[in-house]
Structures are given as structure tokens and as C-alpha cells.
C-alpha positions in Angstrom: 0.0 0.0 0.0 2.8 2.4 0.9 4.5 1.7 -2.5 1.3 2.6 -4.3 0.8 5.8 -2.3 4.4 6.8 -3.1 3.9 6.2 -6.8 0.7 8.3 -6.8 2.5 11.2 -5.0 5.4 11.0 -7.4 3.2 11.1 -10.4 1.2 14.1 -9.0 4.5 16.0 -8.5 5.6 15.3 -12.0 2.3 16.6 -13.5 2.5 19.7 -11.3 6.0 20.5 -12.5 5.0 20.0 -16.1 2.1 22.3 -15.6 4.3 25.1 -14.1 6.8 24.7 -17.0 4.0 25.3 -19.5 2.9 28.7 -18.2 6.1 30.7 -18.8 4.5 33.2 -21.2 5.4 31.3 -24.4 4.4 28.1 -26.1 6.1 25.0 -24.8 7.2 22.3 -27.3 10.0 19.8 -27.8 12.5 22.5 -28.4 11.4 24.8 -25.5 9.4 28.0 -25.4 8.9 30.2 -28.5 9.4 34.0 -28.4 6.2 35.9 -28.5 5.7 37.5 -31.9 5.5 41.3 -32.3 2.2 42.5 -33.7 2.7 44.9 -36.7 -0.2 46.8 -38.2 0.7 47.3 -41.8 -1.3 48.9 -44.7 -0.6 48.5 -48.4 -2.2 49.9 -51.5 -4.0 48.1 -54.3 -1.8 48.1 -57.3 2.0 47.9 -57.8 2.9 49.5 -54.4 1.2 46.6 -52.6 2.0 43.7 -54.8 5.3 42.9 -53.2 3.6 42.0 -49.9 1.4 39.2 -51.2 3.7 36.3 -50.3 4.4 37.8 -46.9 0.6 37.9 -46.4 0.5 34.1 -47.2 3.4 33.4 -44.8 1.6 35.4 -42.1 -1.7 33.6 -42.7 0.1 30.3 -42.3 1.8 31.5 -39.1 5.2 31.2 -40.7 6.3 34.9 -40.4 8.6 36.2 -37.8 6.1 38.9 -36.8 2.3 38.8 -36.5 1.0 41.1 -39.2 -2.4 42.7 -39.3 -2.7 43.8 -42.9 -5.2 46.3 -44.4 -5.4 47.0 -48.1 -6.4 50.6 -49.1 -7.5 52.1 -52.3 -5.8 55.5 -51.9 -2.7 56.8 -50.1 -4.8 59.4 -48.3 -6.6 56.6 -46.5 -3.3 55.7 -44.7 -2.2 59.2 -43.7 -4.6 59.7 -40.8 -4.0 56.2 -39.6 -0.2 56.8 -39.4 -0.8 60.1 -37.6 -3.2 58.5 -35.1 -1.0 55.5 -34.5 -3.6 53.0 -35.7 -1.0 51.9 -38.2 2.7 51.0 -37.5 3.8 50.8 -41.1 2.5 51.6 -44.5 3.5 51.3 -48.2 3.0 54.8 -49.6 4.2 56.9 -52.6 7.6 58.4 -51.8 6.3 62.0 -52.1 3.6 61.3 -49.5 6.3 60.1 -47.1 8.1 63.4 -47.5 4.9 65.4 -47.1 3.9 63.6 -43.9 7.3 64.3 -42.4 7.4 67.9 -43.6 3.9 68.8 -42.5 4.6 67.4 -39.0 1.5 65.2 -39.1 3.3 61.9 -38.5 6.7 61.2 -37.0 7.8 58.6 -39.5 10.9 57.2 -41.1 11.3 55.6 -44.5 12.6 52.1 -43.9 12.7 50.9 -47.5 12.0 51.8 -51.2 9.7 49.1 -52.4 8.8 50.2 -55.9 10.8 51.9 -58.6 9.2 53.5 -61.6 6.1 52.0 -63.3 5.8 54.6 -66.1 6.2 53.5 -69.7 5.9 55.2 -73.1 3.8 53.1 -75.5 3.6 53.5 -79.2 1.2 52.2 -81.8 3.9 51.5 -84.4 7.7 51.1 -84.3 9.3 54.5 -84.8 10.2 55.4 -81.2 13.6 54.1 -80.1 14.8 57.0 -77.9 13.5 60.2 -76.4 14.7 62.3 -79.3 12.4 60.3 -81.6 9.5 62.2 -79.9 10.3 65.5 -81.6 7.2 66.9 -83.2 5.0 64.0 -81.9 1.7 64.2 -80.1 1.6 62.3 -76.8 -1.3 61.6 -74.3 -0.3 61.2 -70.7 -1.9 61.2 -67.3 -1.0 62.4 -63.8 -1.1 66.2 -64.3 0.3 68.0 -61.2 1.7 64.7 -59.7 5.1 63.1 -59.5 4.3 61.5 -62.9 4.3 64.9 -64.5 7.6 65.8 -62.7 9.2 62.7 -64.2 7.8 63.3 -67.7 8.9 67.0 -67.7 12.4 66.1 -66.4 13.0 63.4 -69.0 11.3 65.1 -72.0 12.2 68.7 -71.4 14.6 68.7 -74.4 12.1 66.9 -76.7 9.7 69.1 -78.7 6.8 66.7 -78.2 3.3 68.0 -77.6 2.3 66.4 -74.4 -1.4 66.5 -73.4 -2.6 65.3 -70.0 -5.8 63.4 -69.6 -7.8 63.8 -66.4 -7.4 60.2 -65.4 -5.3 57.1 -66.4 -8.4 55.4 -67.7 -9.2 58.4 -70.0 -5.6 58.3 -71.4 -6.2 54.6 -72.2 -9.5 55.4 -73.9 -8.0 58.2 -76.0 -5.2 55.9 -77.1 -7.5 53.0 -77.8 -9.9 55.2 -79.8 -7.1 56.2 -82.2 -6.9 59.8 -81.0 -3.2 59.2 -80.0 -0.6 56.8 -81.2 1.8 57.5 -78.4 0.9 57.6 -74.7 2.6 57.5 -71.3 1.0 55.3 -68.7 1.8 53.6 -65.4 1.2 49.9 -64.7 -1.3 48.3 -64.6 -2.8 50.6 -67.3 0.1 49.7 -69.6 -1.1 46.1 -69.4 -4.7 47.2 -69.9 -3.9 49.0 -73.2 -1.6 46.3 -74.5 -4.2 43.6 -73.7 -6.6 45.3 -76.2 -4.4 43.9 -78.9 -4.6 47.0 -81.2 -1.0 47.4 -81.9 0.5 49.2 -78.9 3.9 48.2 -77.6 6.2 49.4 -74.9 8.7 51.7 -76.6 10.5 53.3 -73.6 10.9 52.2 -70.0 11.0 55.5 -68.2 12.7 53.9 -65.2 15.6 52.9 -67.4 15.6 56.3 -69.2 15.8 58.0 -65.8 18.8 56.0 -64.7 20.5 56.3 -68.1 20.1 60.1 -67.8 22.3 59.9 -64.6 19.3 60.6 -62.3 20.0 57.6 -59.9 16.9 55.4 -59.3 13.3 56.4 -60.0 11.9 55.8 -56.5 8.1 55.9 -56.6 7.1 53.8 -53.6 8.3 53.4 -50.1 7.6 51.7 -46.8 7.4 54.0 -43.8 7.2 53.2 -40.1 6.3 55.4 -37.2 9.4 56.4 -35.3 7.9 55.4 -31.9 7.2 51.9 -33.2 10.8 51.6 -34.5 12.3 52.7 -31.2 10.2 50.2 -29.3 10.4 47.3 -31.8 13.6 47.6 -33.8 14.1 43.8 -33.9 10.7 43.5 -35.5 11.4 46.2 -38.0 14.6 44.4 -39.1 12.9 41.0 -39.4 10.1 42.7 -41.4 12.7 44.1 -43.9 14.2 40.6 -44.3 10.8 39.0 -44.8 9.6 41.7 -47.1 12.7 41.4 -49.3 12.0 37.6 -49.5 8.4 38.4 -50.4 9.5 40.7 -53.3 12.0 38.2 -54.5 9.3 35.5 -54.5 6.9 37.7 -56.6 9.6 38.5 -59.2 10.7 34.9 -59.6 7.3 33.1 -59.3 5.0 35.3 -61.5 2.1 32.8 -61.8 1.9 31.9 -58.2 2.4 35.6 -57.1 -0.3 36.7 -59.4 -2.7 34.2 -57.8 -1.8 35.5 -54.4 -2.1 39.1 -55.4 -5.6 38.3 -56.7 -6.5 36.3 -53.5 -5.7 39.3 -51.3 -7.6 41.8 -53.5 -4.6 43.8 -54.6 -5.0 43.3 -58.3 -6.9 40.9 -60.7 -4.8 37.8 -61.4 -4.6 38.1 -65.2 -3.6 41.8 -65.0 -1.1 41.1 -62.2 0.5 38.3 -64.2 1.2 40.5 -67.1 2.1 43.5 -65.0 4.6 42.0 -62.5 7.6 42.1 -64.8 7.0 45.9 -65.4 6.3 46.8 -61.7 9.9 47.1 -60.6 9.2 45.7 -57.1 12.3 46.0 -54.9 13.4 46.3 -51.3 16.2 48.9 -51.1 17.4 49.9 -47.7 20.1 51.8 -45.9 22.4 54.3 -47.6 21.5 53.1 -51.1 17.9 53.9 -50.3 18.8 57.4 -49.0 21.0 58.3 -52.0 18.2 57.4 -54.4 15.5 59.2 -52.5 17.5 62.4 -52.0 18.1 62.6 -55.8 14.5 62.0 -56.5 13.3 64.5 -53.9 15.6 67.2 -55.4 13.9 66.7 -58.8 10.4 67.0 -57.2 11.6 70.1 -55.1 12.7 71.8 -58.3 9.5 71.0 -60.2 7.0 71.7 -57.4 8.0 71.7 -53.8 4.4 71.3 -52.8 4.6 67.6 -54.0 6.9 66.8 -51.0 5.3 69.1 -48.4 7.3 72.3 -49.1 10.9 71.2 -49.4 13.4 68.5 -48.9 12.8 66.4 -45.8 15.3 66.4 -43.0 17.9 63.6 -42.9 16.2 61.9 -39.9 13.5 60.7 -42.2 15.8 57.9 -43.4 16.1 54.7 -41.3 19.7 53.6 -42.0 20.4 50.9 -39.4 
């Protein structure tokens, strides 16, 4: 009887010890407790600026990401501004000029942690006569994006060409005017490039404005960036660094696995699958960080400042906008 009683007491103590070991703030498994994941509230845009995050969304959904991400997908950049100011977002993928504006206007204390999209502007021609910018002399061109960074890019690149550039009110209007035969040359961003080409009426990409920009000695054409609130960075720097690693892998996946990435982009409501599949090669998704990021952005901001300082909130942003660690 005593042996049985001792056995029961021993087993009870073992179970008690096991129970204590399992309540240490983590999840206990064969290899020990796991570190609790940092929650990151992140917004991306529909379209090219948000496409690079699709694979990370999948990894997050499957609980394979280093951080726990709460994603929202917005239609316009303005929808994210207030959320960054209020703190309801930790990070957001935004146009680079909006990042500078938020910093300059004092509305949100943010830092740019990565450039995630280069240029998505292309010159399309119905024909085969345009091989260089000089070939545009005397030509009529329809474009879109009047008063935006797109116009700044177009004016900088085509200032020496005697082309007659007209601006449509919207991208869709520029597509319609080109498709109707009113113009044989147009300048459009993705995914509208894909939309026009898919009509199969003879338009082709004649000039990649991102390449033209770099060939003109203007560094990189930095159109999209990921920003994070400074307070979040200071409190969660390890999470920021792991995000940058994961985001770089997500972009690489999209660029190398177009079919699968297009399906994910469609699944998460960022862009329709067929359009995404055709557009991915032209979307210049990247993850540029550190000093390389800063150099490219400073050069681009100088162009925007010279064209219309209001596009970046009144002037060049201070150096503390750049996260360089």
C-alpha cells in the first residue's frame, strides 16, 4: 500500500512540475518556449505598391512569419495618412512624395525604412518608330498624372524633346483616347500599360522611363516606399529588421514566381490575377534599404523640389526621415 501511495505522490508532483513549466509566457514544445511575436499593423495599396507584400501575407496567414502582421489594403494613399498620424498603423506602403509630405507637415513622426517600388511609367507606341526620347520630336503624346510626380518625371525626361504632351484627367481616360485612335503615343503607369496592350490593337512598350531615368544619370526612380512610425521603430527595432528581411524575400518570390504571385495578389484583393501576371515584370518591385535607399531618394526629392515643392510638403525632408540601421 505504501508503495502505491508513493507512486501516486510522485506522479502528482511530475504533473504539477509539467504544468508550471507550460505557463512561462510562451508556447512549450519539444525545443522549448517560443518567443512571442510582435504585432505589426501594416497597410498596403492596391496596385504595384502593394503587390510585393502578397507572399508575406500568405506566410503570415500560415503563421510562418517572424512577426504577427495585421494587414489592411487601401484604395488610396490618403486613407493611410490619418492612420499613421493617429498610430492605428505601425507601417504603410506609400508613394515616396507622400512620405516626405507627412514628415514635412509634421503630421506623422515617421521614417522611411525601404524603397519598395521603382518607376512604373512607360511610353507606349502604336507603331515602331520610337527608339529614344529624341524620336518624340514633333509627336503628339497623351499622358496622365497632371500635377503629380508623374508629370515631374515626364517633364524632367522630355524637357529637351519638342513633343506635344497633353494630360488626360485620369489614367483610364488616357487609355481610352489611345485606344480610340486619337493618339498613337501615350505615357501610362502599370497596370494601365497592361490594360492598353491587352486590347491587342498594336500598342507596344517603346520606352521604359525607369531605365531612361537611370540612363540620364538621375539615380533610381523611387516611386514607392515603406514607412514606419518612429515610436514603433524605437520600441520594436528587432521586429522592423525582421520585417525588412521578410519583405525582401516576399518581393523576390513575386519577381521569380510570377504565376503563383499573381494568384496570391488576386486572392488578397490587390489586383486581378490576369492583369497582375502581365504587370509584375513591369512593376519594378524592390526592397532597397540603408544608404543606397537614402541616396536614391535624396536625388528624386531634389527633382520634385525643383519641379513643385508642394509635392513633397514644401521642401526636402530632413535627414532623420531615413532609417539607416
